[in-house]
C-alpha positions as CSV (number, residue, x, y, z in Angstrom):
1,M,-25.5,25.9,-10.9
2,E,-22.5,28.6,-10.9
3,I,-19.0,27.4,-9.8
4,F,-16.8,29.9,-8.0
5,R,-13.0,28.9,-7.7
6,L,-11.6,30.4,-4.7
7,P,-8.0,30.5,-3.7
8,A,-7.0,29.5,-0.2
9,L,-3.6,29.1,1.8
10,S,-0.8,28.9,-0.5
11,D,-2.1,26.9,-3.2
12,N,-5.6,25.5,-2.4
13,Y,-8.6,26.0,-4.0
14,I,-12.4,25.9,-2.7
15,F,-15.3,25.6,-4.7
16,L,-18.3,27.2,-4.2
17,L,-21.4,26.1,-5.8
18,Y,-24.3,28.5,-6.3
19,D,-27.9,28.5,-7.0
20,S,-29.3,31.5,-8.0
21,A,-32.8,30.6,-8.1
22,S,-32.8,29.3,-4.4
23,Q,-30.0,32.1,-3.2
24,T,-28.5,28.9,-1.7
25,A,-24.7,27.6,-1.9
26,A,-22.6,24.7,-1.2
27,V,-19.1,24.4,-0.7
28,V,-16.4,21.7,-1.6
29,D,-13.7,21.6,0.9
30,P,-13.4,24.5,2.7
31,A,-9.7,24.7,3.7
32,Q,-10.3,27.9,5.2
33,P,-13.7,30.1,6.2
34,E,-12.8,33.7,4.9
35,P,-12.9,33.1,1.2
36,V,-16.1,31.5,1.5
37,L,-17.9,34.0,3.8
38,Q,-16.8,36.6,1.4
39,Q,-18.1,34.9,-1.3
40,L,-21.4,34.3,0.3
41,E,-22.0,37.8,1.3
42,Q,-21.2,39.2,-2.5
43,L,-23.9,36.8,-3.6
44,G,-26.4,37.1,-0.8
45,A,-26.5,33.4,-0.4
46,T,-27.2,31.1,2.5
47,L,-24.5,28.2,2.8
48,T,-26.7,24.9,3.0
49,A,-23.8,22.0,2.6
50,I,-20.1,21.2,2.9
51,F,-19.0,18.6,0.7
52,N,-15.9,17.2,2.0
53,T,-13.8,14.7,-0.1
54,H,-11.5,13.9,2.8
55,H,-10.4,14.5,6.3
56,H,-6.9,16.8,5.6
57,A,-6.7,20.0,7.5
58,D,-6.4,22.1,4.2
59,H,-9.8,20.6,3.1
60,V,-11.8,20.8,6.3
61,G,-10.3,23.6,8.1
62,G,-13.1,26.2,7.7
63,N,-15.7,23.9,8.8
64,R,-16.1,25.0,12.4
65,R,-16.5,28.5,11.4
66,L,-18.6,28.2,8.5
67,L,-21.0,26.0,10.9
68,Q,-21.2,28.9,13.3
69,Q,-22.4,31.2,10.9
70,F,-24.7,28.6,9.1
71,P,-25.7,25.9,11.7
72,E,-28.3,24.2,9.6
73,A,-25.4,23.4,6.9
74,M,-25.4,19.6,6.0
75,V,-21.6,18.0,6.1
76,Y,-20.7,15.2,4.1
77,G,-17.8,13.0,4.0
78,G,-16.8,9.4,3.5
79,A,-18.3,6.8,5.8
80,A,-14.5,5.9,6.8
81,D,-13.7,9.3,7.7
82,Q,-16.3,9.0,10.7
83,G,-14.8,11.3,13.6
84,R,-12.0,12.8,11.7
85,I,-14.2,15.8,9.6
86,P,-15.4,18.5,11.7
87,G,-19.3,18.3,12.2
88,Q,-19.9,15.6,9.8
89,R,-23.8,14.6,9.5
90,Y,-23.5,12.3,6.1
91,F,-21.4,9.5,5.9
92,L,-21.2,8.7,2.0
93,G,-19.9,5.7,-0.2
94,E,-19.5,4.2,-3.7
95,G,-23.1,4.7,-5.1
96,D,-24.4,7.4,-2.9
97,T,-25.7,10.6,-4.5
98,V,-26.2,14.0,-3.4
99,T,-28.1,16.8,-4.6
100,F,-27.3,20.5,-5.2
101,A,-29.3,23.1,-7.1
102,G,-31.8,20.3,-8.8
103,R,-28.8,18.4,-10.2
104,E,-27.8,14.9,-8.3
105,A,-24.1,14.1,-7.8
106,Q,-22.7,10.7,-7.9
107,V,-20.4,9.7,-5.4
108,Y,-17.3,7.7,-6.0
109,F,-15.3,6.0,-3.2
110,V,-11.4,6.3,-4.3
111,P,-9.2,5.4,-1.4
112,G,-5.3,5.9,-1.9
113,H,-4.2,9.5,-1.0
114,T,-6.4,8.4,2.2
115,R,-8.1,5.4,3.2
116,A,-11.9,7.0,3.0
117,H,-11.5,9.7,0.0
118,I,-14.5,10.5,-2.0
119,A,-15.2,12.2,-5.2
120,Y,-18.2,13.9,-6.0
121,Y,-19.5,13.7,-10.1
122,F,-22.5,16.1,-11.5
123,P,-23.1,14.2,-14.5
124,P,-24.3,16.8,-17.5
125,M,-27.5,18.6,-17.7
126,E,-27.8,17.8,-21.4
127,T,-26.2,15.7,-23.9
128,E,-23.3,17.8,-25.2
129,G,-23.0,19.3,-22.1
130,W,-20.0,19.2,-19.5
131,G,-19.7,17.1,-16.1
132,E,-18.3,18.5,-13.2
133,L,-15.9,16.3,-10.7
134,F,-14.9,17.3,-7.5
135,C,-12.3,15.1,-6.7
136,G,-10.1,16.5,-3.8
137,D,-6.5,15.3,-3.8
138,T,-7.0,12.1,-5.6
139,L,-6.5,13.2,-9.4
140,F,-4.6,16.8,-10.3
141,A,-4.2,18.1,-13.4
142,G,-1.2,16.8,-14.7
143,G,-0.7,14.3,-11.5
144,C,-2.4,12.6,-8.8
145,G,-2.2,12.8,-4.8
146,R,0.5,11.2,-2.5
147,L,-0.1,7.9,-1.1
148,F,-0.7,8.6,2.5
149,E,-2.9,5.9,3.4
150,G,-3.4,3.9,0.7
151,T,-2.0,1.4,-1.4
152,P,-0.7,2.0,-5.6
153,E,-3.3,-0.8,-6.1
154,Q,-6.0,1.0,-4.5
155,M,-5.0,4.1,-6.6
156,V,-5.0,2.4,-9.8
157,I,-8.7,1.3,-9.2
158,S,-9.6,5.1,-7.9
159,L,-7.9,6.9,-10.8
160,N,-9.6,4.3,-13.3
161,K,-12.9,4.9,-12.0
162,L,-12.5,8.6,-12.7
163,R,-10.6,7.9,-16.1
164,S,-13.8,6.1,-17.4
165,L,-15.8,9.4,-17.0
166,P,-16.8,11.3,-20.2
167,D,-14.1,13.2,-21.6
168,K,-16.1,16.4,-21.1
169,T,-15.6,16.6,-17.6
170,R,-14.3,19.6,-16.0
171,I,-11.8,18.2,-13.1
172,W,-11.8,20.7,-10.2
173,C,-8.8,19.5,-8.1
174,A,-8.0,21.1,-5.0
175,H,-4.4,22.7,-5.6
176,E,-2.4,24.5,-8.1
177,Y,-0.1,21.9,-8.6
178,T,-0.3,21.7,-12.6
179,L,2.9,23.4,-13.9
180,N,5.3,21.0,-11.8
181,N,3.2,17.9,-12.4
182,L,3.7,18.5,-16.1
183,K,7.4,19.2,-15.7
184,F,7.8,16.0,-14.0
185,A,5.2,14.3,-16.6
186,L,7.8,15.0,-19.2
187,T,10.7,13.5,-17.6
188,V,8.6,10.1,-18.2
189,D,6.7,10.8,-21.1
190,G,9.0,12.9,-23.2
191,D,7.7,12.0,-26.6
192,N,4.2,12.7,-25.9
193,E,3.6,15.8,-28.3
194,D,0.4,16.5,-26.5
195,L,2.0,17.0,-23.1
196,K,4.9,19.0,-24.7
197,Q,2.1,21.6,-25.9
198,R,0.3,21.4,-22.6
199,L,3.2,22.2,-20.9
200,A,3.9,25.2,-23.0
201,E,0.3,26.3,-22.6
202,V,0.6,25.9,-18.7
203,Q,3.9,27.7,-18.4
204,A,2.7,30.6,-20.2
205,A,-0.9,30.9,-18.3
206,R,1.1,30.6,-15.3
207,Q,3.7,33.6,-16.0
208,R,0.1,35.3,-16.3
209,D,-1.0,34.4,-12.9
210,Q,-3.9,32.3,-14.4
211,A,-5.3,29.6,-12.6
212,T,-5.1,26.0,-14.4
213,V,-7.8,24.6,-12.6
214,P,-10.5,23.3,-13.7
215,S,-8.5,20.8,-16.1
216,V,-10.4,18.6,-18.7
217,L,-10.3,14.8,-18.6
218,G,-10.1,14.3,-22.3
219,V,-6.9,16.5,-21.7
220,E,-5.8,14.3,-18.7
221,K,-6.3,10.9,-20.4
222,R,-3.6,12.1,-22.7
223,T,-1.2,13.9,-21.0
224,N,-1.4,12.7,-17.3
225,P,1.3,9.9,-16.7
226,F,-0.9,8.9,-13.6
227,L,-3.7,8.0,-16.1
228,R,-1.5,6.3,-18.5
229,W,0.0,3.7,-16.2
230,D,-1.2,0.9,-18.9
231,Q,0.6,2.7,-21.8
232,P,4.0,1.0,-23.5
233,A,5.6,4.6,-23.1
234,L,5.2,5.0,-19.4
235,Q,5.7,1.0,-18.8
236,A,9.0,1.5,-20.4
237,A,10.1,4.4,-18.6
238,A,9.1,2.8,-15.3
239,K,10.9,-0.4,-16.7
240,I,8.1,-2.6,-15.6
241,A,5.3,-4.2,-18.1
242,D,2.3,-4.2,-15.4
243,P,0.2,-1.4,-14.9
244,V,0.1,-1.7,-10.9
245,R,3.7,-1.5,-10.7
246,T,4.2,1.0,-13.3
247,F,2.0,3.4,-11.5
248,A,3.9,2.7,-8.3
249,R,7.2,2.9,-9.8
250,I,6.3,6.5,-11.4
251,R,4.4,7.7,-8.2
252,G,7.7,7.1,-6.6
253,M,9.6,9.1,-9.0
254,K,7.3,11.8,-8.6
255,D,7.7,11.8,-4.8
256,Q,11.5,12.4,-5.5
257,F,11.2,14.9,-8.2
């Protein structure tokens, strides 16, 4: 399975999964149809599946046009998103699986950003291989999504599910927010040497107009404040010795950053 990262809108990423053996493709969160159709044409591939993480327009905006071109494509999304995702035919929850290119992805129910958000995790093919996590707007490189429909407690539970995955997991998040996220992270975790080094690397990459997605979960665990709500440094910054309230305070601070 080959993964293509397609820029869209102002800062979105669409992910096209490609199986060269069958000349088929699946797409994750098609914000717009045009980048997907262009990549499919270059590959000579047929779109067979649309994997949506949640219903927001910048994640499902391309669904209708893609279904016009590929009416047999299956549209997947969260069970609680029924009626909110164009063309949705499969309604997924915690513990469900989907298959593409002979690989089975595990579905995680990760509410918080929205009430119905899901993520797709493809475990590694071999012992030392990489897992692939498509997490929409739940977990970002250096950050996490805003809480539009969920609670801090829900988001902590959701992020903890993702934090529990192996360190060798690539994080295919849906936005190029990393630089701003890390600048904020330094304000609440300023003594974190790993974070300082990562910020410098990301600043250099963005100056070269390089993408910072995918990220790596092992790096996120060391540098992302929204995976570190149970660490003393973050609890001190929040002035609260409680994981959920620490997360909520830091998320509120980020909203005002």
